C-alpha positions in Angstrom: 88.9 75.2 231.3 92.2 73.7 230.2 90.7 70.2 230.4 87.8 71.1 228.1 90.1 72.9 225.6 92.5 69.9 225.7 89.7 67.5 225.0 88.4 69.5 222.1 91.9 69.6 220.5 92.5 65.9 221.0 89.2 65.2 219.2 90.7 66.9 216.1 88.8 70.2 216.5 90.4 73.7 216.4 89.6 76.0 219.3 88.9 79.6 218.5 89.4 82.1 221.3 86.9 84.9 220.7 87.3 88.0 222.9 84.5 90.5 223.6 85.9 93.8 225.0 84.4 97.1 225.9 86.0 99.6 223.5 85.1 102.7 225.4 85.8 101.4 228.9 88.1 104.3 229.8 85.4 106.8 229.0 82.9 104.9 231.0 85.2 104.7 234.0 85.6 108.4 234.0 81.9 108.8 234.4 81.4 106.4 237.3 82.9 105.5 240.6 84.6 102.2 241.2 81.5 100.6 242.6 79.4 101.6 239.5 82.2 100.4 237.2 82.2 97.0 238.9 78.4 96.8 238.6 78.7 97.5 234.9 81.2 94.8 234.4 79.1 92.3 236.3 76.1 93.2 234.2 78.1 92.8 231.0 79.4 89.4 232.2 75.9 88.2 233.2 74.4 89.3 229.9 77.2 87.6 228.0 76.6 84.3 229.7 72.9 84.6 229.0 73.4 85.2 225.3 75.8 82.3 225.1 73.3 79.9 226.7 70.6 81.1 224.4 72.4 81.3 221.1 75.3 78.8 221.0 74.8 75.0 221.3 76.5 73.7 224.4 78.5 71.1 222.5 80.2 73.9 220.5 81.5 75.6 223.7 84.8 74.6 225.2 84.9 77.3 227.8 83.8 80.8 228.8 86.1 83.0 230.9 86.1 86.6 232.1 89.6 88.2 232.3 89.1 91.0 234.8 87.7 93.9 232.9 89.8 93.5 229.8 87.5 91.1 228.1 85.4 88.0 228.1 86.7 85.1 226.1 84.5 82.4 224.4 86.5 79.3 223.6 84.6 77.8 220.6 85.1 74.4 219.2 85.6 74.5 215.4 85.4 71.5 213.1 87.9 72.6 210.5 86.3 70.3 207.9 83.0 72.0 208.3 83.4 75.5 209.7 84.8 78.5 207.9 86.0 81.9 208.9 82.8 83.6 207.7 80.8 81.3 209.9 82.8 82.4 212.9 82.2 86.0 211.9 78.5 85.3 211.7 78.5 83.7 215.2 80.4 86.7 216.6 77.9 89.2 215.0 75.0 87.3 216.4 76.4 87.3 219.9 77.3 91.0 219.6 73.9 92.1 218.5 72.2 90.2 221.3 74.7 91.3 223.9 74.4 95.0 222.9 70.6 94.8 223.2 70.7 93.2 226.6 73.2 95.6 228.1 71.6 98.7 226.7 68.3 97.6 228.3 69.8 97.2 231.7 71.8 100.4 231.9 70.5 104.0 232.4 73.6 106.1 232.0 74.2 108.5 229.1 77.3 106.7 227.7 76.7 103.1 226.7 79.4 100.5 226.3 80.6 99.8 222.8 81.8 96.3 222.2 84.7 95.2 220.0 85.8 91.7 219.1 88.7 89.8 218.0 89.6 86.1 217.6 92.5 83.8 217.0 93.0 80.0 217.1 95.0 78.2 219.8 98.4 77.3 218.4 98.8 73.5 218.6 102.5 73.8 218.2 103.0 75.4 221.7 104.0 72.6 224.1 102.3 74.0 227.2 98.5 74.3 226.7 98.3 77.0 229.4 100.8 79.1 227.5 99.0 78.6 224.2 95.7 79.6 225.8 97.2 82.8 227.3 98.9 83.8 224.1 95.8 83.2 222.0 93.8 85.3 224.5 96.3 88.2 224.3 96.3 88.0 220.5 92.5 88.0 220.3 92.3 90.9 222.7 94.8 92.8 220.5 92.6 92.0 217.4 89.6 93.5 219.3 91.6 96.6 220.1 93.0 96.8 216.6 96.1 98.9 216.2 96.4 99.6 219.9 98.8 96.9 220.8 102.2 95.6 219.6 100.6 92.1 219.1 98.2 93.4 216.5 101.0 95.2 214.7 103.1 92.1 214.7 100.4 90.0 213.2 99.6 92.6 210.6 103.3 92.7 209.7 103.4 88.9 209.5 100.5 88.9 207.1 101.9 91.7 205.0 105.2 89.7 204.8 103.4 86.6 203.7 101.6 88.5 201.0 104.7 90.3 199.8 106.8 87.1 199.7 103.8 85.0 198.4 104.8 82.6 201.2 101.9 80.2 200.9 101.5 76.7 199.4 98.6 75.1 197.7 97.2 71.5 197.9 94.8 70.0 195.4 91.9 67.8 196.3 90.4 65.8 193.5 86.7 66.1 192.5 85.3 63.0 190.9 82.5 61.9 188.7 80.2 59.9 191.1 79.2 57.4 188.4 82.6 56.6 186.8 84.9 57.5 189.8 87.1 59.4 187.3 88.8 62.7 188.3 87.2 65.7 186.7 88.7 68.6 188.5 90.7 69.7 191.6 89.9 72.2 194.3 92.9 74.3 195.5 93.4 74.5 199.2 95.7 77.1 200.9 98.3 76.6 203.6 100.4 79.3 205.2 104.1 79.2 206.0 105.1 75.7 207.1 105.9 75.3 210.8 104.0 78.5 211.9 100.6 79.0 213.5 99.5 80.6 210.2 100.1 77.3 208.3 96.5 76.5 209.5 94.2 78.0 206.8 91.5 78.9 209.4 94.2 80.9 211.3 95.7 82.4 208.2 92.4 83.7 206.7 91.0 84.9 210.1 94.1 87.0 210.8 94.1 88.2 207.1 90.5 89.4 207.6 91.1 91.2 210.8 94.3 92.9 209.5 92.8 94.0 206.2 95.0 91.7 204.1 92.3 89.4 202.8 92.0 90.7 199.3 95.8 90.7 198.7 96.1 87.2 200.2 93.3 85.8 197.9 95.0 87.3 194.9 98.2 85.6 195.8 96.3 82.3 196.0 95.0 82.9 192.5 98.4 83.6 191.2 99.9 80.6 192.9 97.1 78.4 191.4 97.8 79.6 187.9 101.5 79.1 188.4 100.9 75.5 189.4 98.6 74.8 186.5 101.3 76.0 184.1 104.1 74.1 185.8 102.2 70.8 186.0 100.4 71.2 182.6 97.2 70.2 184.5 94.6 69.6 181.8 91.4 69.4 184.0 89.3 72.1 185.7 90.5 73.9 188.8 88.3 75.3 191.6 89.6 78.3 193.5 87.9 79.8 196.6 87.1 83.5 196.9 85.1 85.3 199.6 82.3 87.6 198.4 84.4 90.5 199.9 87.1 89.8 197.3 84.7 89.1 194.5 82.9 92.3 195.3 86.0 94.4 195.2 85.9 97.0 192.4 89.4 96.2 191.4 89.0 92.4 191.2 88.1 91.9 187.6 90.9 94.2 186.4 93.5 92.5 188.7 92.3 89.0 187.6 92.6 90.0 183.9 96.1 91.2 184.5 97.0 87.8 186.0 95.4 85.9 183.2 97.3 87.8 180.7 100.5 86.6 182.4 99.3 83.0 182.0 97.7 83.2 178.5 98.0 79.5 177.9 95.4 78.9 180.6 91.9 79.3 179.4 89.4 80.9 181.8 86.8 78.1 181.0 89.1 75.8 183.0 88.8 77.9 186.1 85.8 77.7 188.5 85.4 80.7 190.8 84.1 79.2 194.0 82.1 81.6 196.2 82.3 80.9 199.9 78.6 81.0 200.5 78.7 81.5 204.3 79.7 85.1 203.7 76.9 87.5 203.1 76.7 89.2 199.7 74.4 92.0 200.9 75.8 95.5 200.4 78.6 94.5 198.1 78.1 96.9 195.3 80.2 95.3 192.6 79.6 91.6 193.5 76.9 90.7 190.9 78.3 92.9 188.2 81.8 91.3 188.7 80.3 87.8 188.4 78.6 88.8 185.1 81.9 90.0 183.8 83.7 86.9 184.9 81.2 84.7 183.0 81.6 86.8 179.9 85.3 86.2 180.0 84.7 82.5 180.3 85.0 81.6 184.0 82.4 79.3 185.7 80.9 80.2 189.1 80.2 77.8 191.9 78.5 78.4 195.3 80.4 76.7 198.1 78.9 75.5 201.4 75.3 75.3 200.1 73.1 74.1 203.0 75.0 76.1 205.7 75.4 79.7 206.7 73.6 82.6 205.1 70.5 82.3 203.0 71.6 79.7 200.5 68.5 79.6 198.4 68.4 83.4 198.0 72.1 83.3 197.0 71.4 80.7 194.3 68.5 82.7 192.9 70.7 85.8 192.7 73.9 84.2 191.4 72.4 81.4 189.3 75.6 79.4 189.6 77.0 77.0 187.1 77.9 74.6 190.0 76.4 74.1 193.4 78.6 72.6 196.1 76.6 70.9 198.9 78.1 71.5 202.3 79.6 68.6 204.4 77.1 69.3 207.2 74.4 68.0 204.8 76.5 65.0 203.6 77.9 63.8 207.0 76.1 60.6 208.0 73.5 61.1 205.3 73.2 57.3 205.1 71.9 57.3 208.6 69.6 60.3 208.4 66.6 60.4 206.1 66.0 64.1 206.6 69.5 64.9 205.3 68.8 62.7 202.2 65.5 64.7 201.7 67.5 67.9 201.9 69.9 66.5 199.3 67.0 65.7 197.0 65.6 69.2 197.4 68.9 70.8 196.5 69.2 68.5 193.5 65.7 69.7 192.3 66.8 73.3 192.7 70.0 72.6 190.8 68.1 71.1 188.0 65.8 74.1 187.8 68.8 76.5 187.7 70.8 74.3 185.4 73.6 73.7 187.8 76.0 70.8 188.2 76.1 69.5 191.8 79.2 68.7 193.8 78.9 66.9 197.2 81.7 67.8 199.6 83.2 66.0 202.6 82.5 62.3 201.6 84.2 60.1 204.2 82.6 56.7 203.8 81.4 54.2 201.2 77.9 54.4 202.7 77.8 58.2 202.2 79.0 57.7 198.6 76.3 55.1 197.9 73.6 57.7 198.9 75.1 60.1 196.3 75.1 57.4 193.7 71.5 56.4 194.1 70.5 60.1 194.0 72.5 60.6 190.8 74.7 63.4 192.2 77.1 64.6 189.5 80.4 65.1 191.3 81.9 64.5 194.7 85.1 65.1 196.8 86.3 64.1 200.2 88.7 61.9 202.2 86.9 58.8 201.0 88.2 59.4 197.5 91.4 61.3 198.1 93.1 63.5 200.6 94.6 66.9 199.5 98.0 66.6 197.9 100.3 68.4 195.5 98.9 69.2 192.1 100.1 66.7 189.6 98.8 64.9 186.5 99.2 61.7 188.6 96.0 62.8 190.3 94.1 61.7 187.3 94.5 58.1 188.4 94.6 58.6 192.2 91.4 56.6 192.8 
């Protein structure tokens, strides 16, 4: 296991430790003898392995390990340039639904197991990989058993402290006009406290979600972004990411207006609200109405990660975004894959119908950039043009 995890980390991936635990295990044990309890655990473990084989591509799995009857851990390889926290949540939910169905079918007892999940990323800063793996497992288990362990309380406290002290930093990645190579905007990217495991944005936002600090954290990101625009007198557009969970919060528009009043010199028409599209918008009562209000105020709306995650085309038809951002999974190696270029052309046709500007994300080579140029994509961002850096008017001439 350690060898596979080590190989994944050395290739530049993150490794998420996802723990599936039986929430009502104590109740189940009271209803059965030790032999029956052991059979239940074996059935759960067998069902879990079956679901993993059926639902998760093998090249995404670093390892699977059962830790006695506490929980089963899936070590999932995460490409931090492509995968997002909502995508991990989607994977967990998929496994959970399949697992629940398989276990229910195989058991005849009156009380059925109820699964709970938690996840955390392995901390690269811990010298001994075995220690890092064990710590990540314990933390993920505590996330699954929310509120029942000191580890969960400590992580919740850490997030609360970050929010209270606004202890985050922002980097800016330029967005360029494909035809002229001139900078047109920047996307703000969040980092947690320097030198901690929460500096990693995937770790930061995953813990924030699981400890119910996500909304407050995203509002801190917004305030920090406005603060940097004011300090640097940045004159171009700024893209700021928000999850649908935050955008669908009934207090969001009021809280946003309050912040904008604090920075009156910044016009809303310079801010693009970027919806992380891999989150589902179903069931969010205020989501669409909040977006309408944001547009009336002057903000523009972009859909992020188009081409990956939840039903992209349905989201586009509901949101009718001003900007469509095409996910890196579509762009990566597009110069070598005619199907991907056909997907790009299809998304460009949809954007034209909707009246949306198109931004291609994750450009890493001149060959990929050439495909964008010949298909007349509007804007692009990625390491080929510029890496994330501090917001500064010098970014206007970075390319």
